[in-house]
C-alpha positions as CSV (number, residue, x, y, z in Angstrom):
1,M,11.5,3.4,14.8
2,F,8.2,2.6,13.1
3,K,7.8,4.7,10.0
4,A,5.1,5.0,7.4
5,I,5.3,5.9,3.7
6,I,2.0,6.8,2.0
7,L,2.0,6.9,-1.8
8,A,-0.1,9.8,-3.0
9,A,1.5,10.9,-6.3
10,G,-0.8,9.1,-8.8
11,K,-3.1,11.2,-10.9
12,G,-5.8,8.6,-11.1
13,S,-6.9,8.9,-14.8
14,R,-9.5,6.3,-14.4
15,M,-11.4,8.6,-12.0
16,K,-12.2,10.8,-15.1
17,S,-11.6,13.9,-13.1
18,D,-9.2,16.8,-13.0
19,L,-8.9,16.4,-9.3
20,P,-6.0,14.2,-8.0
21,K,-7.4,10.8,-7.1
22,V,-6.5,11.0,-3.4
23,L,-8.3,14.3,-3.1
24,H,-11.7,12.8,-3.8
25,T,-13.8,12.8,-0.7
26,I,-16.0,10.6,1.5
27,N,-18.1,12.6,3.9
28,D,-16.1,15.7,3.1
29,K,-12.8,14.1,4.0
30,T,-10.2,13.2,1.4
31,L,-9.1,9.7,0.7
32,V,-5.5,10.4,1.7
33,Q,-6.6,12.1,4.9
34,Y,-8.4,8.9,5.9
35,V,-5.1,7.0,5.5
36,V,-3.1,9.7,7.3
37,D,-5.6,9.7,10.2
38,A,-5.4,5.9,10.5
39,V,-1.6,5.9,10.5
40,S,-1.6,8.7,13.1
41,K,-3.7,6.6,15.4
42,S,-1.3,3.7,15.1
43,E,2.1,3.1,16.7
44,V,3.8,4.8,13.8
45,S,6.3,7.5,14.9
46,K,7.0,9.2,11.5
47,I,4.8,9.7,8.5
48,F,6.1,10.4,5.0
49,V,3.7,11.3,2.1
50,I,5.0,10.9,-1.4
51,V,3.4,13.5,-3.7
52,G,3.7,14.5,-7.4
53,D,4.0,18.2,-6.7
54,I,5.5,19.6,-3.4
55,N,3.5,22.8,-4.0
56,G,0.3,21.1,-5.2
57,E,-3.2,20.5,-3.9
58,V,-2.4,17.3,-2.0
59,V,0.2,19.0,0.2
60,K,-2.1,21.9,0.9
61,S,-5.0,19.6,1.8
62,V,-3.4,17.1,4.2
63,K,-3.6,17.9,7.9
64,G,-1.3,16.3,10.5
65,N,2.3,15.8,11.4
66,V,3.7,14.5,8.1
67,T,6.7,15.1,6.0
68,F,6.1,15.5,2.2
69,I,8.5,14.1,-0.4
70,E,8.2,15.0,-4.0
71,Q,8.3,12.3,-6.8
72,K,9.1,14.5,-9.8
73,E,8.5,11.7,-12.2
74,T,5.9,9.0,-11.7
75,L,8.0,6.0,-12.5
76,G,6.1,3.4,-10.4
77,T,5.5,2.4,-6.8
78,G,9.1,1.2,-6.3
79,H,10.4,4.5,-7.6
80,A,8.0,6.4,-5.2
81,V,9.4,4.6,-2.2
82,M,13.0,5.2,-3.4
83,Q,12.3,8.9,-2.8
84,A,12.1,8.3,0.9
85,E,15.1,6.0,1.1
86,Q,17.3,8.6,2.7
87,Y,14.9,8.7,5.7
88,I,15.0,4.9,6.3
89,E,17.4,3.5,8.8
90,D,18.5,-0.2,8.8
91,T,16.8,-0.8,12.1
92,D,13.5,0.8,11.2
93,D,10.2,-0.9,10.6
94,V,8.6,0.6,7.5
95,I,5.0,0.3,6.5
96,V,4.1,1.3,2.9
97,L,0.5,2.2,2.2
98,T,-1.4,3.8,-0.7
99,G,-3.3,7.0,-0.4
100,D,-6.4,5.6,-2.0
101,T,-7.3,3.0,0.6
102,P,-9.5,5.1,3.0
103,L,-10.9,2.1,4.9
104,I,-7.6,0.9,6.4
105,T,-7.5,1.0,10.2
106,A,-4.9,1.7,12.9
107,T,-5.6,-1.7,14.4
108,T,-4.6,-3.4,11.1
109,I,-1.5,-1.2,10.7
110,D,-0.3,-2.2,14.2
111,C,-1.2,-5.8,13.6
112,I,0.9,-6.2,10.5
113,K,3.9,-4.7,12.3
114,E,3.4,-7.1,15.2
115,I,3.3,-10.1,12.9
116,N,6.5,-8.9,11.1
117,D,8.3,-8.5,14.4
118,E,7.2,-11.8,15.9
119,T,8.1,-13.8,12.8
120,W,11.4,-11.9,12.1
121,N,10.2,-11.6,8.5
122,A,12.0,-9.1,6.2
123,V,8.6,-8.2,4.9
124,T,5.0,-9.0,5.7
125,I,2.3,-8.4,3.0
126,L,-1.2,-7.4,3.9
127,T,-3.4,-9.7,1.9
128,A,-7.1,-10.6,1.6
129,K,-9.3,-13.2,0.0
130,I,-11.9,-12.0,-2.4
131,D,-14.3,-14.1,-4.5
132,D,-13.9,-11.7,-7.5
133,P,-10.3,-10.4,-7.3
134,K,-10.7,-8.3,-10.5
135,A,-7.6,-6.2,-11.2
136,Y,-5.7,-7.0,-8.0
137,G,-2.4,-8.7,-8.1
138,R,-2.4,-12.4,-6.9
139,I,-0.4,-13.8,-4.0
140,L,1.8,-16.7,-5.1
141,R,2.5,-19.4,-2.5
142,D,4.6,-22.6,-2.7
143,A,3.6,-26.1,-1.7
144,E,4.4,-25.3,2.0
145,H,2.0,-22.3,1.7
146,Q,4.9,-19.8,1.9
147,I,4.6,-16.6,-0.1
148,I,7.1,-16.6,-3.0
149,G,5.9,-13.6,-5.0
150,I,3.1,-11.5,-6.4
151,V,1.8,-11.6,-10.0
152,E,-0.1,-8.7,-11.5
153,K,-3.3,-9.5,-13.3
154,K,-2.0,-8.5,-16.8
155,D,0.9,-11.0,-16.3
156,A,-1.0,-13.8,-14.7
157,T,-1.7,-17.2,-16.3
158,E,-5.2,-18.7,-16.3
159,Q,-4.2,-20.8,-13.3
160,Q,-2.9,-17.8,-11.4
161,L,-6.0,-15.8,-12.2
162,A,-8.0,-18.4,-10.3
163,I,-6.2,-17.4,-7.1
164,K,-8.5,-15.6,-4.6
165,E,-5.8,-14.2,-2.3
166,I,-4.9,-10.7,-3.4
167,N,-2.1,-8.2,-2.7
168,S,-3.5,-5.1,-0.9
169,G,-0.4,-3.0,-1.8
170,I,0.3,-2.5,1.9
171,Y,3.6,-4.0,3.2
172,C,5.6,-3.8,6.4
173,F,9.4,-4.1,5.8
174,Q,12.5,-4.3,7.9
175,G,14.4,-1.1,6.9
176,K,17.6,-2.8,5.7
177,A,15.8,-5.4,3.7
178,L,13.7,-2.7,2.0
179,K,16.7,-0.5,1.1
180,D,18.7,-3.4,-0.2
181,A,15.8,-4.6,-2.4
182,L,15.1,-1.2,-3.8
183,K,18.7,-1.1,-5.1
184,L,18.0,-4.2,-7.2
185,I,14.6,-3.6,-8.8
186,E,14.6,-2.8,-12.5
187,N,12.2,-1.3,-15.0
188,N,12.3,-4.1,-17.5
189,N,8.6,-3.9,-18.3
190,N,6.3,-2.4,-20.9
191,Q,5.6,0.6,-18.6
192,K,9.3,1.2,-17.9
193,E,8.4,1.6,-14.2
194,Y,9.9,0.4,-11.0
195,Y,7.4,-1.8,-9.2
196,L,7.5,-2.2,-5.4
197,T,6.1,-5.7,-5.8
198,D,9.4,-6.8,-7.3
199,T,11.1,-6.3,-3.9
200,I,9.1,-9.3,-2.7
201,K,10.7,-11.8,-5.1
202,I,14.1,-10.2,-4.4
203,I,13.7,-10.6,-0.7
204,N,12.5,-14.2,-1.1
205,D,15.3,-15.1,-3.5
206,K,17.8,-13.9,-0.8
207,G,16.3,-16.5,1.6
208,L,14.8,-13.8,3.8
209,G,11.4,-14.2,5.4
210,V,8.3,-13.1,3.5
211,G,5.1,-13.4,5.4
212,G,1.4,-12.6,5.0
213,C,-1.2,-11.0,7.2
214,V,-4.6,-12.1,5.9
215,L,-7.4,-9.7,6.5
216,E,-10.8,-11.0,7.7
217,D,-12.6,-7.9,6.3
218,Y,-11.2,-7.3,2.8
219,T,-13.1,-4.0,2.6
220,E,-10.3,-2.4,4.6
221,V,-8.0,-2.6,1.5
222,L,-10.4,-1.7,-1.2
223,G,-8.6,0.8,-3.5
224,I,-10.4,3.7,-5.1
225,N,-9.7,3.9,-8.8
226,T,-13.1,4.7,-10.4
227,Q,-16.1,6.8,-9.5
228,E,-18.0,3.5,-9.0
229,E,-15.5,2.3,-6.5
230,L,-15.7,5.7,-4.7
231,E,-19.5,5.3,-4.4
232,N,-19.1,1.8,-3.0
233,A,-16.6,3.0,-0.4
234,K,-19.1,5.7,0.6
235,R,-21.7,3.1,1.2
236,I,-19.3,1.0,3.3
237,V,-18.3,4.0,5.4
238,A,-22.0,4.9,6.0
239,N,-22.7,1.3,7.1
240,N,-19.6,1.3,9.4
241,L,-20.8,4.5,11.0
242,I,-24.2,3.0,11.7
243,G,-22.5,-0.2,13.0
244,G,-20.1,1.8,15.2
245,K,-16.9,0.4,13.4
246,E,-13.7,2.5,13.3
247,V,-13.4,4.4,10.0
């Protein structure tokens, strides 16, 4: 079965708002609803939304056939996905998305699964190439151009900061590979958090396939972390509506 996990528990302090980040709106529709709608139009059969409060505003706002799972402590993206582990079967395909990427499309969601299936990868990462990668994690590839890991900006060397290929934070896993890797990630970092990105190195070190799906239109994976980024997304959505593109 093809399942989706949408991460929507973050508070989004950089938005400088009391409103949870994923509840900010574009054309009167919340960011997380855009993601839920895109997933609902794809081949995904089951949608799980990870929230910080099962009785909170996010749960009350989301429309659609979804299952909410509470992350009582926000201990990182890996910890968030761990909350859904009991719902993942070994034979499942699992796409993990973030609730603050409103421009993602059903076409791209289905495409990343198709690539993962065709290549027999344990995981396929949705990536994009951006001239100014800013705060995004960089994709690390070896001499054969195979993905070997992800480095966050704060941990990157000067050479790694020059890399233009970024991690979107969207991944398609084989169910067993994801569950096995989640058991091995640790919180040995300054934030004491469990990072989902660590599963990529774990899977690679096991000799399992790690692939990439490079987006032609990087705007699909633009995350919303500030009011400025929200305004930029609003402009892109307006232009897409004029141009007739799916949003």
